[in-house]
N, C-alpha and C positions, 0 to 999 in steps of 0.2 A: 569525500576524501577517499573512500574505497575505490571510486571510479578511476582514480589516477594510477592505481597499482594493479587492479584486477580487471580483466576483460569482461567476464560475465558477472556483473555486480549483483544481479538478483539471485543467482545461484549462490554466490558468496554470502549474501545476507542470510539466506535460508540455512546454508551449511553452518555458519557461525552461530546462528540462534539455536539450532538443534544441538550443536556440540557444546555450547556454553550457556544453555538455557537457565542455569542457576544464576548467571550474572547478566545476561542480555535478553532483550525482548524486541520483537519487530514492532515498529510503530509506523503510522502513516499520516501524511499531511497532503494538502493539495499540491505541494511542491515536490514530494517524493516519498519513497519508502526508506526507512532508516533503522539502524540498530540503536537501541537506547540501553545504557547501563542501568540496571534496576537499582532502586533506592537502597536496598539492603547490601549492595556491592560497592558502595562508595569507598569504604575503607580498603577493600581488596585492590582497587585500582588507584588508591591514594588520591582521590578527588575530594573536592569540598562540597560539590553538589552535582546533580544530574539535571538534564532537561525534563520538563514535564510534558507528557504526551498530550495532544489536544483531546478534548472530550469525545470527539468522534473518530479517534484514531482506529478503533476496532473496525469501523465501517470501511476505512481505506484499506486496512489489512485484509479483510474478507474479500474486497473487490480485487485486490492484487492477486490473492491465491486463486480466485475464480478465473481471472484473466490468464494466469499461468497455466491453468488446466485446460481452458477453452480458448482457442485463438480469437474468436469474435463472440461478443455477447450483445444482447439487445437490452433496451430500456426495461422490458418486461422481466428479463432474467435478473437484472440488477434490483428491480423493485421487489421481486420475490426474495432474493438473497438478503436484502436489507430491511424488509418488512414495510416498505412504503406502500401506502394505499392508493396514492395518486401519482400518475406519471410525471406531473409537474414537479413534485418533490424530488423524484429521481433525476429528472433533467437538471434541476437546480443543483443538486449534489454533484452531478457529473460535469457540469458546465465549465468549471475553472480548474479541473484537475490537469496538472501539467504533464503527467506521465502516461496519459492515455491518448490514443488517436481516435478521431471520429470519422465515420464514413456514412454518407446518406443524410436524409433529412426527415424530420417528423417521426412518424411511427416506424419508418424503415431504418432509422439510425442504428448503427452498430458501433461497438467500441472494442479496442484492442490495446495492448500494452505498446508503448513506444519501443522501437527496436532495441534500445539500450537496456530495457528491462526484461526483454524476452528470455 
């Protein structure tokens, strides 16, 4: 929804979460990075419930911030960030993420944010 009114959505997500950190948190899924209203803020926003972040949301958020900081990252960079011991685990995690772009094959594969998230 933010995409429809703001050109730089990732900057908006970061700015909103920093400004409204009492109420909002950044979450991640394979489909994208989003803002979630915290459970303790349901009444403030006059909501009945909030979405639950997926169990591995923190890994997607860490990857998002790493990719915001570094244009391209390798499998090894992501393995180190997320604490994976085997490159197959890292590759499996990265394989279906819709908001990253892949370049190269095998050990030379590099990842970056899609243009709309940069």
